[in-house]
ROSE-4610 file (N, C-alpha, C; in Angstrom, 1 decimal, always signed):
// ROSE-4610
residu = [X/X/X/X/X/X/X/X/X/X/X/X/X/X/X/X/X/X/X/X/X/X/X/X/X/X/X/X/X/X/X/X/X/X/X/X/X/X/X/X/X/X/X/X/X/X/X/X/X/X/X/X/X/X/X/X/X/X/X/X/X/X/X/X/X/X/X/X/X/X/X/X/X/X/X/X/X/X/X/X/X/X/X/X/X/X/X/X/X/X/X/X/X/X/X/X/X/X/X/X/X/X/X/X/X/X/X/X/X/X/X/X/X/X/X/X/X/X/X/X/X/X/X/X/X/X/X/X/X/X/X/X/X/X/X/X/X/X/X/X/X/X/X/X/X/X/X/X/X/X/X/X/X/X/X/X/X/X/X/X/X/X/X/X/X/X/X/X/X/X/X/X/X/X/X/X/X/X/X/X/X/X/X/X/X/X/X/X/X/X/X/X/X/X/X/X/X/X/X/X/X/X/X/X/X/X/X/X/X/X/X/X/X/X/X/X/X/X/X/X/X/X/X/X/X/X/X/X/X/X/X/X/X/X/X/X/X/X/X/X/X/X/X/X/X/X/X/X/X/X/X/X/X/X/X/X/X/X/X/X/X/X/X/X/X/X/X/X/X/X/X/X/X/X/X/X/X/X/X/X/X/X/X/X/X/X/X/X/X/X/X/X/X/X/X/X/X/X/X/X/X/X/X/X/X/X/X/X/X/X/X/X/X/X/X/X/X/X/X/X/X/X/X/X/X/X/X/X/X/X/X/X/X/X/X/X/X/X/X/X/X/X/X/X/X/X/X/X/X/X/X/X/X/X/X/X/X/X/X/X/X/X/X/X/X/X/X/X/X/X/X/X/X/X/X/X/X/X/X/X/X/X/X/X/X/X/X/X/X/X/X/X/X/X/X/X/X/X/X/X/X/X/X/X/X/X/X/X/X/X/X/X/X/X/X/X/X/X/X/X/X/X/X/X/X/X/X/X/X/X/X/X/X/X/X/X/X/X/X/X/X/X/X/X/X/X/X/X/X/X/X/X/X/X/X/X/X/X/X/X/X/X/X/X/X/X/X/X/X/X/X/X/X/X/X/X/X/X/X/X/X/X/X/X/X/X/X/X/X/X/X/X/X/X/X/X/X/X/X/X/X/X/X/X/X/X/X/X/X/X/X/X/X/X/X/X/X/X/X/X/X/X/X/X/X/X/X/X/X/X/X/X/X/X/X/X/X/X/X/X/X/X/X/X/X/X/X/X/X/X/X/X/X/X/X/X/X/X/X/X/X/X/X/X/X/X/X/X/X/X/X/X/X/X/X/X/X/X/X/X/X/X/X/X/X/X/X/X/X/X/X/X/X/X/X/X/X/X/X/X/X/X/X/X/X/X/X/X/X/X/X/X/X/X/X/X/X/X/X/X/X/X/X/X/X/X/X/X/X/X/X/X/X/X/X/X/X/X/X/X/X/X/X/X/X/X/X/X/X/X/X/X/X/X/X/X/X/X/X/X/X/X/X/X/X/X/X/X/X/X/X/X/X/X/X/X/X/X/X/X/X/X/X/X/X/X/X/X/X/X/X/X/X/X/X/X/X/X/X/X/X/X]
num = [1/1/1/2/2/2/3/3/3/4/4/4/5/5/5/6/6/6/7/7/7/8/8/8/9/9/9/10/10/10/11/11/11/12/12/12/13/13/13/14/14/14/15/15/15/16/16/16/17/17/17/18/18/18/19/19/19/20/20/20/21/21/21/22/22/22/23/23/23/24/24/24/25/25/25/26/26/26/27/27/27/28/28/28/29/29/29/30/30/30/31/31/31/32/32/32/33/33/33/34/34/34/35/35/35/36/36/36/37/37/37/38/38/38/39/39/39/40/40/40/41/41/41/42/42/42/43/43/43/44/44/44/45/45/45/46/46/46/47/47/47/48/48/48/49/49/49/50/50/50/51/51/51/52/52/52/53/53/53/54/54/54/55/55/55/56/56/56/57/57/57/58/58/58/59/59/59/60/60/60/61/61/61/62/62/62/63/63/63/64/64/64/65/65/65/66/66/66/67/67/67/68/68/68/69/69/69/70/70/70/71/71/71/72/72/72/73/73/73/74/74/74/75/75/75/76/76/76/77/77/77/78/78/78/79/79/79/80/80/80/81/81/81/82/82/82/83/83/83/84/84/84/85/85/85/86/86/86/87/87/87/88/88/88/89/89/89/90/90/90/91/91/91/92/92/92/93/93/93/94/94/94/95/95/95/96/96/96/97/97/97/98/98/98/99/99/99/100/100/100/101/101/101/102/102/102/103/103/103/104/104/104/105/105/105/106/106/106/107/107/107/108/108/108/109/109/109/110/110/110/111/111/111/112/112/112/113/113/113/114/114/114/115/115/115/116/116/116/117/117/117/118/118/118/119/119/119/120/120/120/121/121/121/122/122/122/123/123/123/124/124/124/125/125/125/126/126/126/127/127/127/128/128/128/129/129/129/130/130/130/131/131/131/132/132/132/133/133/133/134/134/134/135/135/135/136/136/136/137/137/137/138/138/138/139/139/139/140/140/140/141/141/141/142/142/142/143/143/143/144/144/144/145/145/145/146/146/146/147/147/147/148/148/148/149/149/149/150/150/150/151/151/151/152/152/152/153/153/153/154/154/154/155/155/155/156/156/156/157/157/157/158/158/158/159/159/159/160/160/160/161/161/161/162/162/162/163/163/163/164/164/164/165/165/165/166/166/166/167/167/167/168/168/168/169/169/169/170/170/170/171/171/171/172/172/172/173/173/173/174/174/174/175/175/175/176/176/176/177/177/177/178/178/178/179/179/179/180/180/180/181/181/181/182/182/182/183/183/183/184/184/184/185/185/185/186/186/186/187/187/187/188/188/188/189/189/189/190/190/190/191/191/191/192/192/192/193/193/193/194/194/194/195/195/195/196/196/196/197/197/197/198/198/198/199/199/199/200/200/200/201/201/201/202/202/202/203/203/203/204/204/204/205/205/205/206/206/206/207/207/207/208/208/208/209/209/209/210/210/210/211/211/211/212/212/212/213/213/213/214/214/214/215/215/215/216/216/216/217/217/217/218/218/218/219/219/219/220/220/220/221/221/221/222/222/222/223/223/223/224/224/224/225/225/225/226/226/226/227/227/227/228/228/228/229/229/229/230/230/230/231/231/231/232/232/232/233/233/233/234/234/234]
x = [+30.8/+32.0/+32.5/+33.8/+34.3/+35.4/+35.4/+36.3/+36.9/+38.1/+38.7/+38.3/+38.1/+37.7/+38.7/+38.7/+39.5/+39.2/+40.2/+39.9/+39.2/+37.9/+37.1/+35.9/+35.5/+34.3/+33.1/+32.2/+31.1/+30.0/+29.5/+28.5/+27.2/+26.1/+24.8/+24.1/+23.7/+23.1/+24.1/+25.4/+26.5/+26.6/+26.1/+26.1/+27.0/+28.0/+28.8/+27.9/+28.0/+27.1/+27.8/+27.3/+27.7/+26.6/+26.9/+25.8/+26.0/+24.9/+24.8/+24.0/+24.6/+23.9/+23.7/+22.6/+22.2/+21.3/+21.3/+20.4/+19.3/+18.2/+17.1/+17.1/+17.0/+17.0/+15.6/+15.2/+13.9/+13.0/+11.7/+10.6/+10.1/+10.6/+10.1/+10.6/+9.7/+10.0/+10.6/+11.5/+12.2/+11.2/+10.1/+9.1/+8.6/+8.2/+7.7/+8.8/+10.0/+11.1/+11.3/+11.3/+11.4/+10.4/+9.1/+8.0/+8.2/+8.8/+9.0/+10.1/+11.1/+12.3/+12.1/+11.1/+10.9/+10.9/+10.2/+10.3/+11.7/+12.4/+13.8/+14.7/+14.5/+15.3/+15.0/+13.7/+13.3/+13.9/+13.9/+14.4/+15.9/+16.6/+18.1/+18.4/+17.6/+17.8/+17.5/+16.6/+16.3/+17.5/+18.3/+19.5/+20.8/+20.7/+21.9/+22.2/+23.4/+23.8/+23.1/+23.1/+22.4/+23.1/+22.4/+22.9/+23.0/+22.8/+22.8/+21.3/+21.1/+19.8/+20.0/+18.9/+18.8/+17.8/+18.2/+17.3/+17.3/+16.1/+16.0/+16.3/+17.1/+17.4/+17.1/+17.9/+17.7/+16.5/+15.9/+14.7/+13.5/+13.4/+12.3/+12.3/+13.4/+13.5/+13.2/+13.8/+13.5/+12.1/+11.4/+10.0/+9.2/+9.5/+8.7/+8.9/+10.1/+10.4/+9.6/+9.5/+8.8/+7.3/+6.8/+5.3/+4.9/+5.8/+5.4/+4.8/+5.6/+5.0/+3.7/+3.5/+2.3/+1.1/+1.4/+0.3/-0.1/+0.8/+0.4/-0.4/-0.3/-1.0/-2.4/-2.5/-3.8/-5.0/-5.0/-6.2/-6.6/-5.6/-5.8/-6.3/-5.8/-6.3/-7.8/-8.1/-9.5/-10.5/-10.0/-10.8/-11.0/-9.9/-10.1/-11.0/-10.8/-11.7/-13.1/-13.4/-14.8/-15.4/-14.5/-14.9/-15.3/-14.4/-14.7/-15.9/-16.1/-17.3/-18.6/-18.5/-19.7/-20.0/-19.0/-19.2/-19.8/-19.3/-19.7/-21.1/-21.4/-22.7/-23.8/-23.4/-24.4/-25.3/-24.7/-25.5/-24.5/-24.8/-24.0/-24.3/-25.6/-26.0/-25.3/-25.3/-24.6/-23.1/-22.5/-21.1/-20.7/-21.5/-21.3/-21.5/-22.5/-22.7/-21.4/-20.9/-19.7/-18.5/-18.3/-17.1/-17.2/-18.4/-18.6/-18.1/-17.9/-17.4/-15.9/-15.2/-13.8/-13.2/-13.7/-13.1/-13.2/-14.1/-14.3/-13.0/-12.3/-11.0/-10.0/-10.1/-9.2/-9.4/-10.6/-10.9/-10.0/-9.9/-9.1/-7.6/-7.3/-5.8/-5.4/-6.2/-5.8/-5.7/-6.7/-6.7/-5.6/-5.0/-3.9/-2.6/-2.4/-1.2/-0.9/-1.9/-1.7/-1.3/-2.0/-1.6/-0.2/+0.2/+1.4/+2.6/+2.3/+3.3/+3.9/+3.2/+3.7/+3.6/+4.7/+4.6/+3.7/+3.1/+2.3/+3.2/+3.9/+4.9/+4.5/+5.5/+5.4/+4.8/+5.4/+5.0/+3.5/+3.2/+1.8/+0.8/+1.2/+0.3/+0.1/+1.2/+1.0/+0.0/+0.0/-1.0/-2.4/-2.5/-3.9/-4.4/-3.6/-4.0/-4.4/-3.7/-4.1/-5.4/-5.5/-6.7/-8.0/-7.9/-9.0/-9.6/-8.7/-9.1/-9.8/-9.3/-9.9/-11.3/-11.5/-12.8/-13.8/-13.4/-14.3/-14.7/-13.8/-14.1/-15.2/-15.1/-16.1/-17.4/-17.4/-18.7/-19.3/-18.5/-19.1/-19.7/-19.1/-19.6/-21.0/-21.1/-22.4/-23.5/-23.1/-24.1/-24.6/-23.7/-24.1/-24.9/-24.7/-25.5/-26.9/-27.0/-28.4/-29.1/-28.4/-29.1/-29.5/-28.7/-29.0/-30.3/-30.4/-31.6/-32.8/-32.7/-33.9/-34.3/-33.3/-33.7/-34.3/-34.0/-34.6/-36.0/-36.5/-37.9/-38.0/-36.9/-37.0/-37.4/-38.2/-38.5/-37.2/-37.0/-35.8/-35.3/-36.3/-35.9/-35.3/-35.9/-35.4/-34.2/-34.0/-32.8/-31.6/-31.8/-30.7/-30.3/-31.3/-31.1/-30.4/-31.0/-30.5/-29.1/-28.8/-27.5/-26.4/-26.8/-25.8/-25.5/-26.6/-26.3/-25.6/-25.9/-25.2/-23.8/-23.4/-22.0/-21.2/-21.8/-21.1/-19.9/-20.1/-19.0/-17.9/-18.1/-17.0/-16.2/-16.9/-16.3/-15.4/-16.0/-15.2/-14.0/-14.1/-13.0/-11.9/-12.3/-11.2/-10.5/-11.3/-10.7/-9.7/-10.1/-9.3/-8.0/-8.1/-7.0/-6.0/-6.5/-5.7/-5.0/-5.7/-5.1/-4.0/-4.3/-3.3/-2.1/-2.2/-1.1/-0.1/-0.6/+0.3/+1.0/+0.7/+1.3/+2.8/+3.3/+4.8/+5.6/+5.1/+5.9/+5.5/+4.6/+4.2/+5.3/+6.3/+7.4/+8.6/+8.5/+9.6/+9.6/+10.9/+11.0/+10.5/+10.7/+10.3/+8.9/+8.5/+7.1/+6.1/+6.5/+5.6/+4.5/+4.7/+3.6/+2.6/+3.0/+2.0/+1.1/+1.8/+1.0/+0.0/+0.4/-0.5/-1.6/-1.3/-2.4/-3.4/-2.9/-3.8/-4.6/-4.0/-4.7/-5.8/-5.5/-6.5/-7.6/-7.2/-8.2/-9.1/-8.5/-9.3/-10.3/-9.9/-10.8/-12.0/-11.6/-12.7/-13.6/-13.0/-13.9/-14.7/-14.3/-15.1/-16.3/-16.1/-17.3/-18.2/-17.7/-18.5/-19.2/-18.6/-19.2/-20.5/-20.4/-21.5/-22.6/-22.3/-23.3/-23.7/-22.7/-23.0/-23.6/-23.0/-23.4/-24.9/-25.3/-26.7/-27.7/-27.3/-28.1/-28.1/-27.0/-26.9/-27.7/-27.7/-28.4/-29.9/-30.4/-31.8/-32.2/-31.4/-31.8/-31.8/-30.8/-30.7/-31.8/-32.2/-33.3/-34.7/-34.7/-35.9/-36.7/-36.0/-36.7/-37.4/-38.6/-39.4/-39.2/-39.3/-39.1/-40.3/-40.0/-41.1/-41.0/-42.1/-42.1/-42.6/-43.0/-43.4/-42.2/-42.4/-41.2/-40.8/-39.5/-39.0/-39.6/-39.5/-40.1/-39.6/-40.4/-40.2/-38.9/-38.5/-37.3/-36.0/-36.1/-34.9/-34.0]
y = [-114.1/-114.7/-114.0/-113.6/-112.9/-113.7/-113.7/-114.5/-113.6/-114.0/-113.3/-114.0/-113.1/-113.6/-113.2/-113.9/-113.5/-112.1/-111.4/-110.0/-110.0/-110.4/-110.5/-109.6/-109.1/-108.3/-109.1/-109.5/-110.3/-109.5/-110.0/-109.3/-110.1/-109.4/-110.0/-109.2/-109.9/-109.2/-108.1/-108.5/-107.6/-106.3/-106.3/-105.2/-105.6/-104.9/-105.2/-105.3/-106.4/-106.7/-107.1/-106.6/-107.0/-107.8/-109.0/-109.9/-110.1/-109.9/-110.0/-111.3/-112.3/-113.5/-113.6/-114.2/-114.5/-115.6/-116.3/-117.4/-117.0/-117.6/-117.2/-118.1/-117.5/-118.3/-118.3/-119.4/-119.6/-120.2/-120.0/-120.6/-119.7/-118.4/-117.5/-117.9/-117.8/-118.2/-117.0/-117.3/-116.2/-115.1/-115.6/-114.7/-113.7/-114.2/-113.4/-112.4/-112.9/-112.0/-110.8/-111.2/-110.1/-109.1/-109.5/-108.5/-107.6/-108.2/-107.4/-106.4/-106.8/-105.9/-105.0/-105.1/-104.3/-102.8/-102.3/-100.9/-100.3/-101.1/-100.6/-100.7/-101.8/-102.0/-100.9/-100.6/-99.5/-98.1/-97.9/-96.7/-96.6/-97.7/-97.8/-97.5/-98.2/-98.1/-96.7/-95.9/-94.6/-93.6/-94.0/-93.1/-93.5/-94.5/-94.9/-93.9/-93.8/-92.9/-93.3/-92.5/-92.8/-93.9/-94.8/-96.0/-97.2/-97.1/-98.2/-98.6/-99.9/-100.4/-101.6/-102.0/-103.2/-104.2/-105.4/-106.5/-107.7/-108.3/-109.5/-110.7/-111.6/-112.8/-114.0/-115.1/-116.3/-117.0/-117.7/-118.5/-117.7/-116.5/-115.6/-115.4/-115.1/-114.8/-116.1/-117.2/-118.5/-118.9/-118.6/-119.0/-118.1/-116.9/-116.0/-116.4/-116.8/-117.3/-118.6/-119.4/-120.7/-120.5/-119.6/-119.3/-118.6/-117.9/-117.1/-118.0/-119.0/-119.9/-120.5/-120.9/-121.5/-120.6/-119.3/-118.3/-118.1/-118.2/-118.0/-119.1/-120.3/-121.5/-121.6/-121.1/-121.2/-120.8/-119.7/-119.3/-120.4/-120.9/-122.0/-123.2/-123.5/-124.7/-124.5/-123.4/-123.1/-123.2/-122.7/-122.7/-124.1/-124.9/-126.3/-127.1/-126.8/-127.5/-127.2/-125.9/-125.5/-126.1/-126.2/-126.8/-128.3/-129.0/-130.4/-130.7/-129.8/-129.9/-129.6/-128.7/-128.4/-129.6/-130.2/-131.4/-132.6/-132.7/-133.8/-133.6/-132.4/-132.1/-131.6/-131.0/-130.5/-129.4/-128.7/-127.6/-126.6/-125.3/-124.3/-124.2/-124.4/-124.3/-125.4/-126.6/-127.7/-127.5/-126.9/-126.7/-125.7/-124.7/-123.7/-124.4/-125.3/-126.0/-126.8/-127.5/-128.3/-127.5/-126.4/-125.5/-124.8/-124.6/-123.8/-124.6/-125.9/-126.7/-126.6/-126.3/-126.3/-125.3/-124.1/-123.2/-123.8/-124.7/-125.2/-126.0/-126.5/-127.2/-126.3/-124.9/-124.0/-124.0/-124.4/-124.4/-125.5/-126.7/-127.7/-127.4/-126.7/-126.3/-125.5/-124.5/-123.5/-124.3/-125.2/-125.9/-126.9/-127.3/-128.2/-127.5/-126.3/-125.6/-124.8/-124.1/-123.2/-123.9/-125.0/-125.6/-126.3/-126.8/-127.5/-126.5/-125.2/-124.2/-124.5/-125.1/-125.4/-124.2/-123.8/-122.6/-122.8/-121.7/-121.6/-121.2/-122.1/-121.8/-122.4/-122.5/-123.0/-124.4/-125.3/-126.7/-126.8/-126.0/-126.1/-125.6/-124.7/-124.2/-125.3/-126.1/-127.2/-128.2/-128.4/-129.3/-128.8/-127.5/-126.9/-127.1/-126.9/-127.1/-128.5/-129.5/-130.9/-131.1/-130.4/-130.6/-130.2/-129.1/-128.6/-129.7/-130.4/-131.5/-132.6/-133.0/-134.1/-133.7/-132.4/-131.9/-131.9/-131.4/-131.3/-132.7/-133.6/-135.0/-135.6/-135.4/-135.9/-135.3/-134.0/-133.2/-133.7/-134.0/-134.4/-135.8/-136.7/-138.0/-137.9/-137.0/-136.9/-136.3/-135.3/-134.6/-135.6/-136.3/-137.2/-138.4/-138.7/-139.8/-139.3/-138.0/-137.4/-137.4/-137.1/-137.1/-138.5/-139.5/-140.9/-141.3/-141.0/-141.3/-140.6/-139.4/-138.7/-139.4/-139.9/-140.6/-141.9/-142.5/-143.8/-143.6/-142.4/-142.2/-141.6/-141.3/-140.7/-139.2/-138.8/-137.3/-136.6/-135.3/-134.6/-134.8/-134.7/-134.8/-136.2/-137.2/-138.6/-138.9/-138.2/-138.4/-137.9/-136.7/-136.1/-137.0/-137.4/-138.2/-139.5/-140.2/-141.5/-141.4/-140.4/-140.3/-140.0/-139.1/-138.8/-140.1/-140.9/-142.1/-143.1/-143.2/-144.2/-143.9/-142.7/-142.3/-141.9/-142.0/-141.5/-142.4/-143.7/-144.6/-144.6/-144.6/-144.5/-143.2/-142.1/-140.8/-140.8/-141.3/-141.3/-142.2/-143.3/-144.3/-143.7/-143.1/-142.6/-141.4/-140.6/-139.5/-140.0/-141.1/-141.6/-142.2/-142.9/-143.5/-142.4/-141.3/-140.2/-139.6/-139.4/-138.7/-139.6/-140.9/-141.8/-141.9/-141.8/-141.9/-140.7/-139.6/-138.5/-138.5/-139.4/-139.5/-139.7/-140.6/-140.9/-139.6/-138.7/-137.5/-136.3/-136.5/-135.3/-134.8/-135.6/-135.1/-134.7/-134.8/-134.4/-132.9/-132.3/-130.9/-130.2/-130.9/-130.3/-130.5/-131.8/-132.2/-132.1/-131.8/-131.8/-130.8/-129.5/-128.6/-129.0/-129.7/-130.2/-131.3/-132.2/-133.3/-132.7/-131.8/-131.2/-130.5/-129.7/-129.0/-130.0/-131.1/-132.0/-132.8/-133.2/-134.0/-133.2/-132.0/-131.1/-130.8/-130.4/-130.0/-131.2/-132.4/-133.5/-133.9/-134.0/-134.4/-133.4/-132.1/-131.1/-131.0/-131.0/-130.8/-132.0/-133.2/-134.4/-134.4/-134.0/-134.0/-132.9/-131.7/-130.6/-130.9/-131.7/-132.1/-132.9/-133.8/-134.7/-133.9/-132.8/-132.0/-130.7/-130.0/-128.7/-128.8/-129.7/-129.8/-130.2/-131.3/-131.7/-130.5/-129.8/-128.7/-127.6/-127.3/-126.3/-126.7/-127.9/-128.5/-128.3/-128.7/-128.5/-127.1/-126.2/-124.8/-124.1/-124.5/-123.8/-124.2/-125.5/-125.9/-125.8/-125.3/-125.1/-126.4/-127.4/-128.7/-128.8/-129.2/-129.3/-130.7/-130.8/-132.1/-133.0/-134.2/-135.2/-136.3/-136.3/-137.2/-138.6/-138.7/-140.1/-141.0/-142.3/-143.2/-143.1/-143.4/-143.5/-144.6/-144.6/-145.6/-147.0/-148.0/-149.4/-149.9/-149.5/-150.0/-149.4/-148.6/-148.0/-149.0]
z = [+68.8/+68.4/+67.1/+67.1/+66.0/+65.3/+64.0/+63.2/+62.1/+61.7/+60.5/+59.2/+58.2/+56.9/+55.9/+54.7/+53.6/+53.1/+52.7/+52.2/+50.8/+50.9/+49.7/+49.8/+48.6/+48.6/+48.0/+48.9/+48.4/+47.7/+46.7/+45.9/+45.8/+45.7/+45.5/+44.5/+43.4/+42.2/+41.7/+41.8/+41.3/+42.1/+43.4/+44.3/+45.5/+45.9/+47.1/+48.3/+49.0/+50.1/+51.3/+52.4/+53.8/+54.4/+54.7/+55.3/+56.8/+57.5/+58.9/+59.2/+59.9/+60.2/+61.7/+62.0/+63.4/+63.6/+64.7/+65.0/+66.0/+65.8/+66.7/+67.9/+69.1/+70.3/+70.9/+71.5/+72.0/+71.0/+71.3/+70.4/+69.3/+69.3/+68.3/+66.9/+65.9/+64.6/+63.9/+62.9/+62.2/+61.6/+61.0/+60.4/+61.4/+62.6/+63.7/+64.2/+64.3/+64.7/+63.7/+62.5/+61.4/+61.5/+61.8/+62.0/+63.2/+64.3/+65.5/+65.3/+64.6/+64.4/+63.2/+62.4/+61.2/+61.4/+62.4/+62.7/+62.9/+63.7/+64.1/+62.8/+62.0/+60.8/+59.8/+59.7/+58.7/+59.2/+60.5/+61.0/+60.7/+60.9/+60.7/+59.2/+58.3/+56.9/+56.4/+57.0/+56.6/+56.8/+57.8/+58.1/+57.4/+56.5/+55.8/+54.7/+54.3/+53.2/+51.9/+50.9/+49.6/+48.9/+48.4/+47.7/+48.6/+49.9/+50.8/+51.2/+51.4/+51.8/+52.6/+53.2/+54.0/+53.5/+53.3/+52.8/+53.7/+53.9/+54.7/+53.9/+54.4/+53.7/+54.6/+54.4/+55.2/+55.0/+56.0/+55.9/+55.5/+55.9/+55.6/+54.1/+53.5/+52.1/+51.3/+51.7/+51.0/+51.1/+52.2/+52.3/+51.4/+51.3/+50.4/+48.9/+48.6/+47.2/+46.9/+47.9/+47.7/+47.6/+48.3/+48.3/+47.1/+46.4/+45.3/+44.1/+43.7/+42.6/+43.0/+44.3/+44.7/+44.6/+45.0/+44.9/+43.5/+42.6/+41.2/+40.6/+41.1/+40.6/+41.3/+42.5/+43.2/+42.4/+41.7/+40.9/+39.9/+39.2/+38.2/+38.9/+40.1/+40.8/+41.2/+41.6/+42.0/+40.8/+39.7/+38.4/+38.0/+38.0/+37.5/+38.5/+39.8/+40.8/+40.6/+40.3/+40.1/+38.8/+37.8/+36.5/+36.7/+37.4/+37.6/+38.5/+39.5/+40.3/+39.5/+38.6/+37.8/+36.9/+36.4/+35.5/+36.3/+37.6/+38.4/+39.0/+39.5/+40.2/+39.3/+38.1/+37.2/+37.8/+38.7/+39.4/+40.1/+39.8/+40.4/+41.9/+42.2/+43.6/+44.4/+44.0/+44.7/+44.7/+43.7/+43.7/+44.9/+45.1/+46.1/+47.5/+47.6/+48.8/+49.2/+48.2/+48.4/+48.8/+48.1/+48.3/+49.7/+50.1/+51.4/+52.6/+52.5/+53.6/+53.7/+52.6/+52.6/+53.7/+53.9/+54.9/+56.3/+56.5/+57.9/+58.3/+57.4/+57.8/+58.5/+58.3/+58.9/+60.4/+60.9/+62.3/+63.0/+62.4/+62.9/+62.7/+61.6/+61.4/+62.6/+62.9/+64.0/+65.3/+65.6/+66.8/+66.9/+65.8/+65.8/+65.9/+65.3/+65.2/+66.5/+67.0/+68.1/+69.4/+69.8/+71.1/+71.0/+69.8/+69.7/+69.4/+69.2/+68.8/+67.5/+66.6/+65.2/+64.3/+63.6/+62.8/+61.6/+61.2/+60.0/+58.8/+58.3/+57.2/+55.9/+55.1/+53.7/+53.7/+54.5/+54.5/+55.0/+56.0/+56.5/+55.5/+54.6/+53.6/+52.5/+52.3/+51.4/+52.0/+53.3/+53.9/+53.8/+53.9/+53.8/+52.4/+51.4/+50.0/+49.7/+50.3/+50.1/+50.9/+52.0/+52.9/+52.1/+51.3/+50.6/+49.7/+49.0/+48.1/+48.9/+50.1/+50.8/+51.3/+51.8/+52.3/+51.1/+50.0/+48.8/+48.4/+48.4/+48.0/+48.9/+50.2/+51.1/+50.9/+50.6/+50.4/+49.1/+48.1/+46.8/+47.0/+47.8/+48.0/+48.7/+49.7/+50.4/+49.5/+48.7/+47.9/+46.8/+46.2/+45.1/+45.7/+46.9/+47.5/+47.8/+48.1/+48.3/+47.0/+45.9/+44.6/+44.2/+44.6/+44.2/+45.0/+46.2/+47.0/+46.4/+46.0/+45.4/+44.1/+43.3/+42.1/+42.4/+43.5/+43.9/+44.5/+44.6/+45.0/+46.4/+47.1/+48.4/+48.3/+49.3/+49.3/+49.8/+49.6/+49.9/+51.3/+52.3/+53.7/+54.0/+53.6/+53.9/+53.1/+51.9/+51.1/+51.8/+52.4/+53.2/+54.4/+55.1/+56.3/+56.0/+55.0/+54.6/+54.1/+53.2/+52.7/+53.7/+54.7/+55.8/+56.6/+56.9/+57.7/+56.9/+55.6/+54.7/+54.5/+54.4/+54.1/+55.3/+56.5/+57.7/+58.0/+57.9/+58.3/+57.3/+55.9/+55.0/+55.1/+55.3/+55.4/+56.7/+57.8/+59.1/+59.0/+58.4/+58.3/+57.4/+56.2/+55.4/+56.0/+56.8/+57.5/+58.6/+59.3/+60.3/+59.7/+58.6/+57.9/+57.5/+56.9/+56.4/+57.6/+58.7/+59.9/+60.5/+60.7/+61.3/+60.4/+59.1/+58.2/+58.3/+58.9/+59.1/+60.4/+61.3/+62.6/+62.6/+61.7/+61.7/+61.3/+60.6/+60.2/+61.1/+62.0/+62.9/+63.7/+64.1/+64.9/+64.1/+62.8/+62.0/+61.9/+61.9/+61.9/+60.7/+59.5/+58.3/+57.9/+58.0/+57.6/+58.7/+59.9/+61.1/+60.9/+60.5/+60.3/+59.3/+58.2/+57.3/+57.9/+58.7/+59.4/+60.3/+61.2/+62.2/+61.5/+60.4/+59.7/+59.1/+58.5/+57.9/+58.9/+60.0/+61.0/+61.6/+62.1/+62.7/+61.7/+60.5/+59.5/+59.0/+58.8/+58.4/+59.5/+60.7/+61.8/+62.0/+62.1/+62.3/+61.1/+59.9/+58.7/+58.4/+58.8/+58.5/+59.4/+60.7/+61.6/+61.2/+60.8/+60.3/+59.0/+58.1/+56.9/+57.1/+58.1/+58.4/+59.2/+59.7/+60.5/+59.8/+59.3/+58.7/+57.3/+56.5/+55.1/+54.9/+55.6/+55.6/+56.0/+57.1/+57.6/+56.5/+55.9/+54.9/+53.7/+53.3/+52.2/+52.4/+53.6/+53.9/+54.0/+54.5/+54.6/+53.2/+52.4/+51.1/+50.2/+50.2/+49.4/+50.1/+51.3/+52.1/+52.2/+52.6/+52.7/+54.0/+54.0/+55.2/+55.8/+57.2/+57.8/+57.5/+57.2/+56.9/+58.0/+58.8/+60.0/+59.6/+58.3/+57.9/+57.7/+57.8/+57.6/+56.1/+55.9/+54.5/+53.7/+52.4/+51.6/+52.0/+51.7/+52.1/+51.5/+50.3/+49.7/+50.2/+51.3/+51.9/+52.4]
């Protein structure tokens, strides 16, 4: 469709600019379309006269601008998280055990986003950042419970087993509550990616926390299986 415009010269950053707008048809996301067209656009830009250039705008540009400030804050966030974990756990070894579970949430994120065709954009990244905190919290709860059982006189093997059984229900219930709370916004166009990312990540990471973290704890501390019954005050 062609339309007449007022005889104005539009500028961007004080440079005369000609803006070409288009809508994406089908299920392809703007970011993916820009990547597909990039070779042709670069070839076209290389043949332009001197002083002319091509820049990508629209949702792709806005998404890049929004992700920039977040990327700058992530190192500080990780540093503060590691500091608080060190204060809480009083052990570098246990801190790494807790943090090692966080990437497992990405398994559920992928399993939730890919089948539903949900884009991995700015809002989904916000959900992943929030997901990291939830996963680390569950891991800290489990590790501190193991320490508590060891202080109560349990041997390391029974401390791990008892802590996992004792904290299984609270961790599962809190994960279920957090996931169910995301369902109302899952169908929303804007907040949907965050909801799917958090639902998939929470469900998978919670199950893996109860399975992977105890196994990793036993392997890292080289704890031997104790077939004797736990202490009587268990």
